[in-house]
N, C-alpha and C positions, 0 to 999 in steps of 0.2 A: 678308618676301620679299627675296630677293637681287636684284641688278641683272640677272643673267642670266635669272632667272625672269620679271622684268618685261619684258625685251626679247623673250623667247620668247612671252609672252602677247600682247604688242603685235603681233608679227609674225603670230601665229595669227589675231588679231582682224582685222588688215588683209587677210590672205588670205581669210578667210571672208566679209568684207564685199565684197571684190572678186569672189569667186565668186557671191555672191548678186546683185550688181549686173549681172554678165555674164549670168547666167541670166535675170534679169528683162528685160534688154534683148533677149535672144534670144526670149524668150516674147512680148514686145511686138511684135517683128518678125513672128513667126508669127501672132499674133492679128490684126495689122493687115493680114495677107496680103501683106506685102512679099516674102515668100518663098513660092513656090507649091509646095505639097506635096500628096500624096494624103491623103485623110481618115484612113486607117489610120495612116500614118506621122505625121501631125500629132497624132493622139490619143496615140500612143506617145511622141512627143517631149514632149507636155504632161505625161504621167505621169512621165517621167524628170526633167523640170525641177522638177516639184512635189516629187518624192522627194529630189532634191539640195538643194532649198531647205530642206526640213524637216531634212535631215542637217546642213546648214550652220548653221541657226539653233540646232539642238540642241548642236552643237559650240561655238558662240559662247556659249551659256548654260552651258557646262560640264557638260552632261548626257552621261554615258557611253553611247555608242551602239555596239553591236557590229555592224559592217557585214557580217560574215560571216552572222550570223543574218538580217539584213534581206535580203541577196542570196539566201540559200538559200530564204527564204520567197517571194521574188519569182520565183525560177526554179521 
């Protein structure tokens, strides 16, 4: 591996870990009801958070995930 590849992989890993941490924090705020939302909006938010965490973990593990296929299936 070249140095640029290592730096790129490090930055991607830090970004993914930060995204997962932020989403877990937002989910914790929602589950602890620090943010008041309607039930439908809360359920939608939980599904979005779960989907983004799965994508972030898959990206961190190096699994190729085609986001277009996932989004078209979700819509």
